Structure formats: C-alpha cells, structure tokens
PLY file of the C-alpha trace (Angstrom):
ply
format ascii 1.0
element vertex 78
property float x
property float y
property float z
element edge 77
property int vertex1
property int vertex2
end_header
-8.74 10.90 -11.36
-7.74 7.88 -11.37
-4.54 7.14 -13.57
-2.72 4.07 -15.21
-0.90 2.18 -13.13
1.99 0.02 -14.17
1.42 -2.17 -11.66
-0.84 -4.56 -11.44
-3.34 -7.08 -8.22
-1.35 -9.95 -7.75
2.73 -8.57 -8.79
5.31 -8.83 -6.56
7.23 -5.38 -5.13
9.77 -4.58 -3.27
8.81 -1.63 -0.60
11.59 0.73 -1.28
10.43 3.86 1.17
9.00 3.66 5.27
9.20 1.89 7.84
8.65 -1.51 5.94
11.05 -0.98 3.38
12.82 -3.44 1.55
10.19 -6.51 2.85
9.28 -7.82 -0.45
5.36 -9.13 -0.80
2.17 -9.28 -3.33
-0.02 -6.61 -4.38
-3.43 -7.48 -2.86
-5.36 -4.81 -3.75
-4.82 -1.47 -5.89
-6.14 1.54 -5.75
-6.00 3.55 -8.90
-8.07 6.75 -7.64
-5.54 7.34 -5.12
-2.24 6.37 -7.02
-2.11 3.35 -3.63
-1.72 -0.47 -3.76
-2.25 -2.59 -0.38
0.60 -4.89 0.27
0.30 -7.92 1.62
2.01 -8.11 5.82
3.73 -4.42 4.96
1.96 -1.79 7.20
-0.27 -3.57 9.47
-2.37 -1.49 11.94
-4.16 -2.73 14.42
-7.67 -1.85 14.63
-10.25 -2.44 17.59
-13.75 -3.98 17.04
-16.80 -2.84 18.84
-18.53 -6.38 20.50
-21.64 -7.35 18.10
-24.04 -10.11 17.45
-21.39 -11.52 15.19
-18.22 -10.92 16.92
-19.83 -10.97 20.96
-16.65 -10.24 22.36
-15.04 -7.25 20.23
-11.20 -7.42 20.55
-8.92 -5.65 17.54
-8.25 -6.89 13.95
-5.10 -6.52 11.86
-5.41 -4.65 8.96
-3.58 -3.88 5.56
-3.45 0.02 4.99
-2.21 1.34 1.36
0.60 2.25 0.28
1.37 5.35 -2.22
2.96 3.90 -5.94
6.19 5.67 -5.67
7.15 3.92 -2.31
6.98 0.49 -4.40
8.98 -1.20 -6.62
8.23 -3.77 -9.18
10.03 -7.11 -8.78
11.27 -8.77 -12.51
10.21 -12.24 -12.00
13.24 -14.87 -10.64
0 1
1 2
2 3
3 4
4 5
5 6
6 7
7 8
8 9
9 10
10 11
11 12
12 13
13 14
14 15
15 16
16 17
17 18
18 19
19 20
20 21
21 22
22 23
23 24
24 25
25 26
26 27
27 28
28 29
29 30
30 31
31 32
32 33
33 34
34 35
35 36
36 37
37 38
38 39
39 40
40 41
41 42
42 43
43 44
44 45
45 46
46 47
47 48
48 49
49 50
50 51
51 52
52 53
53 54
54 55
55 56
56 57
57 58
58 59
59 60
60 61
61 62
62 63
63 64
64 65
65 66
66 67
67 68
68 69
69 70
70 71
71 72
72 73
73 74
74 75
75 76
76 77
C-alpha cells in the first residue's frame, strides 16, 4: 500500500545510512508503493547491456538504484 511521503522529487536529501552515507544530492524519483527514493549519484550499479540494433556493441550502463526513505534525511534550504 502506498504511503504519504514527506520527500518529493527535486528535494535535496542527505544519505544517513549505507555505502553512500554523508552524500547530499537531489531526489530524481519517488516510489511511494515501496517507500523508496532514487537519489542522484547514490547507489550506482553497473548493468550489462546486450548488443541490439540501437546499441550494436552492447557494454555496460551505470544505473541509480532506489534507497529506502528511512535511510535519507531532507536537508532544509541553506
């Protein structure tokens, strides 16, 4: 069930737990059904891309994965 989130797209947040602890960045996407947010430049993973017509060589792409909302804190305007 989707819950009301206090963090919105475009807000600046600080990561308070996990590998990216201490980073401050903007929220790119909010996922209320799973209580997660995607933060710019945090929790970046490499994904293998198969060769296709649009990308004949294939290769790797860097993706930002979601972080649980309890692991970020909203930063008030400076």
